[in-house]
C-alpha positions as CSV (number, residue, x, y, z in Angstrom):
1,M,258.2,259.7,-65.2
2,D,256.1,260.0,-68.3
3,E,256.6,263.8,-68.3
4,L,260.3,263.4,-67.9
5,R,260.5,260.8,-70.7
6,D,258.5,263.1,-73.0
7,A,260.8,266.2,-72.1
8,Y,263.8,264.2,-73.0
9,D,262.3,262.9,-76.2
10,T,261.5,266.5,-77.1
11,I,265.1,267.8,-76.5
12,A,267.0,264.7,-77.7
13,V,268.4,266.2,-81.0
14,A,269.4,269.5,-79.5
15,Y,270.8,267.8,-76.4
16,D,272.9,265.6,-78.5
17,E,274.2,268.5,-80.8
18,Q,275.3,270.6,-77.8
19,L,276.8,267.9,-75.4
20,R,278.1,265.4,-77.9
21,D,281.7,266.5,-77.3
22,E,281.5,267.8,-73.8
23,L,283.9,265.2,-72.3
24,S,286.7,266.5,-74.5
25,H,286.5,269.7,-72.1
26,K,286.1,267.8,-69.0
27,P,289.5,266.1,-67.9
28,L,288.2,265.3,-64.4
29,D,285.0,263.4,-65.7
30,R,287.3,261.5,-68.0
31,A,289.5,260.5,-65.2
32,L,286.8,259.4,-62.9
33,L,285.2,257.4,-65.7
34,T,288.6,255.7,-66.5
35,A,288.8,254.9,-62.8
36,L,285.4,253.3,-62.8
37,T,286.4,251.0,-65.6
38,E,289.6,250.0,-63.8
39,L,287.7,249.3,-60.5
40,A,284.9,247.3,-62.3
41,G,287.4,244.9,-64.0
42,E,285.8,242.2,-66.1
43,G,282.0,242.2,-66.8
44,T,279.4,244.7,-67.9
45,I,279.4,248.3,-67.2
46,A,276.2,250.3,-67.4
47,D,275.8,253.9,-68.4
48,V,272.5,254.6,-66.5
49,G,270.7,257.7,-67.8
50,C,273.0,257.6,-70.8
51,G,271.1,260.1,-72.9
52,P,272.5,260.1,-76.5
53,G,275.4,258.0,-75.4
54,H,278.6,260.3,-75.3
55,V,279.6,258.9,-72.0
56,T,278.7,255.4,-73.0
57,R,280.9,255.8,-76.1
58,F,283.8,257.1,-73.9
59,L,283.5,254.0,-71.6
60,A,283.3,251.6,-74.5
61,G,286.7,253.0,-75.7
62,L,288.2,251.7,-72.4
63,H,286.2,248.6,-71.7
64,P,285.0,245.8,-73.9
65,D,281.6,245.3,-72.3
66,V,279.5,248.5,-72.0
67,L,275.9,249.3,-72.4
68,G,273.5,252.3,-72.1
69,V,270.2,252.7,-70.3
70,D,267.9,255.6,-70.7
71,L,264.2,256.4,-70.1
72,S,264.0,258.3,-73.4
73,P,263.4,256.2,-76.6
74,K,264.6,259.1,-78.8
75,M,267.8,259.5,-76.8
76,I,268.5,255.6,-77.1
77,A,267.8,255.9,-80.8
78,I,270.5,258.6,-81.2
79,A,272.9,256.7,-79.1
80,R,272.4,253.6,-81.3
81,R,272.9,255.7,-84.4
82,H,276.2,257.1,-83.1
83,A,277.4,253.5,-82.0
84,P,275.3,250.6,-83.4
85,R,277.4,248.0,-81.7
86,I,277.0,249.5,-78.2
87,P,273.8,247.9,-76.7
88,G,271.1,250.5,-75.6
89,T,268.0,249.8,-73.6
90,V,264.8,251.9,-72.9
91,A,264.2,251.7,-69.1
92,S,264.0,253.7,-66.0
93,M,266.6,253.5,-63.4
94,L,263.9,252.7,-60.9
95,A,263.2,249.4,-62.5
96,L,266.3,248.3,-64.3
97,P,265.6,245.2,-66.7
98,V,268.4,242.8,-65.5
99,G,268.9,240.3,-62.8
100,D,270.5,240.6,-59.5
101,S,274.4,241.2,-59.5
102,A,274.3,241.3,-63.2
103,W,276.7,244.3,-63.6
104,A,280.3,244.9,-62.8
105,G,279.9,248.6,-62.5
106,A,277.7,251.6,-63.3
107,A,277.9,255.3,-64.2
108,A,275.0,257.6,-63.2
109,M,276.2,260.9,-64.6
110,Y,273.5,263.5,-63.6
111,S,270.9,260.6,-63.8
112,I,269.5,261.4,-60.3
113,I,268.8,265.1,-60.9
114,H,265.1,264.7,-61.6
115,L,264.5,262.4,-58.6
116,G,263.0,263.4,-55.3
117,A,264.3,261.8,-52.1
118,A,262.0,258.8,-52.2
119,E,262.8,258.2,-55.8
120,R,266.6,258.6,-55.2
121,A,266.5,256.0,-52.5
122,R,264.6,253.6,-54.7
123,A,267.1,254.3,-57.6
124,F,270.1,253.5,-55.4
125,A,268.4,250.4,-54.0
126,E,267.8,249.2,-57.6
127,L,271.4,249.9,-58.6
128,A,272.6,248.0,-55.5
129,R,270.5,245.1,-56.5
130,V,271.9,244.8,-60.1
131,L,275.6,245.4,-59.3
132,R,277.7,242.5,-58.1
133,D,279.5,242.6,-54.7
134,G,282.3,245.0,-54.8
135,A,281.2,246.8,-58.0
136,P,281.9,250.5,-58.2
137,L,279.1,253.2,-58.9
138,L,280.1,256.7,-60.1
139,V,277.3,259.4,-59.4
140,A,277.6,263.0,-60.6
141,F,275.2,265.8,-59.7
142,H,274.7,269.5,-59.3
143,I,275.3,270.9,-55.8
144,G,272.7,272.9,-54.1
145,D,269.6,272.8,-51.8
146,E,266.7,273.9,-54.0
147,P,265.1,272.5,-57.0
148,V,264.7,274.4,-60.3
149,H,261.7,274.2,-62.3
150,L,262.2,274.4,-66.0
151,T,259.6,275.5,-68.5
152,T,262.0,275.8,-71.4
153,W,265.0,273.7,-72.2
154,F,267.2,273.3,-75.1
155,G,264.9,275.7,-76.9
156,A,261.8,273.5,-76.3
157,D,258.9,274.0,-74.0
158,V,259.1,271.4,-71.1
159,D,257.8,270.7,-67.6
160,V,260.7,269.3,-65.6
161,D,262.3,269.7,-62.1
162,V,266.0,269.7,-61.6
163,H,267.2,268.9,-58.0
164,F,270.4,270.6,-57.0
165,L,271.6,268.3,-54.1
166,D,273.7,268.3,-51.0
167,P,276.6,265.7,-51.2
168,V,276.1,264.9,-47.6
169,A,272.6,263.8,-48.3
170,V,273.3,261.8,-51.5
171,R,276.2,260.1,-49.5
172,A,273.7,259.1,-46.8
173,D,271.3,257.8,-49.5
174,L,274.1,255.6,-50.9
175,V,275.1,254.2,-47.6
176,A,271.5,253.4,-46.7
177,A,271.3,251.4,-50.1
178,G,274.5,249.4,-49.0
179,F,277.2,251.2,-50.7
180,D,280.5,252.5,-49.2
181,V,281.5,255.8,-50.5
182,V,285.3,255.6,-51.4
183,A,285.9,258.9,-52.9
184,E,284.3,262.3,-53.3
185,L,285.2,265.3,-55.5
186,T,283.5,268.7,-55.9
187,R,284.4,271.3,-58.5
188,E,283.5,274.5,-59.9
189,P,282.4,274.9,-63.5
190,L,285.2,274.3,-65.9
191,D,283.9,275.2,-69.2
192,P,282.0,278.4,-70.0
193,A,279.5,276.4,-72.2
194,E,278.3,274.2,-69.2
195,F,275.6,275.3,-66.7
196,P,277.4,277.4,-64.1
197,S,276.9,275.1,-61.1
198,R,279.1,273.4,-58.6
199,R,279.5,269.7,-59.3
200,A,279.8,266.6,-57.2
201,Y,281.1,263.1,-57.9
202,L,280.7,260.3,-55.6
203,M,282.5,256.9,-56.2
204,A,280.9,254.2,-54.2
205,M,281.2,250.3,-54.0
206,I,278.5,248.0,-53.1
207,H,279.2,245.5,-50.4
208,K,276.4,242.8,-50.1
209,P,275.8,240.8,-46.8
210,G,277.6,237.5,-47.3
211,G,279.1,238.5,-50.7
212,A,282.5,237.7,-51.9
213,W,284.7,240.4,-53.1
214,Q,284.8,240.3,-57.1
215,G,286.7,243.4,-57.9
216,P,290.1,243.8,-59.1
């Protein structure tokens, strides 16, 4: 994960400049994020893999208790600069620094695209651990079946793999971690400025053995 962290540190400023306002062009993303906040109800919602915080800020406009988590210290620094009152934590989604059942909901918007199969399973197990019973998780990713290796990204030299994923496989990963997938959406590129890939969104809810439903 060190190479991935370093890559995101390197591109942080350019990434923020290019994607800061991307949600203004993505009505489906906004609708799903809004649904996430309504399904979560009271409690903390985490934006996992928050980058420079544009999704975090959108969520915070809808919900009073939102925080961001990202592997890249420079991404978190930018997120804090944009919104000093929104908590931001430097951490990996493979080892989240919170207790069991601490969160009421989570978004993982393209956060899993750098993870291989084993790491993806570990990330979903970790998200299942930190979400309370009945909590929603929104996962977004690029659709495909082959990883892409990037040597340049946002004008910088990097060494990064991006995994294009099969929604059936990601759904199976979520189910294996204890989630029920309650909604699935796929779409074509909407904005000429975004990468021209098909996208998938899965809304899942964690149901823990012996847990009591705590959702709305």
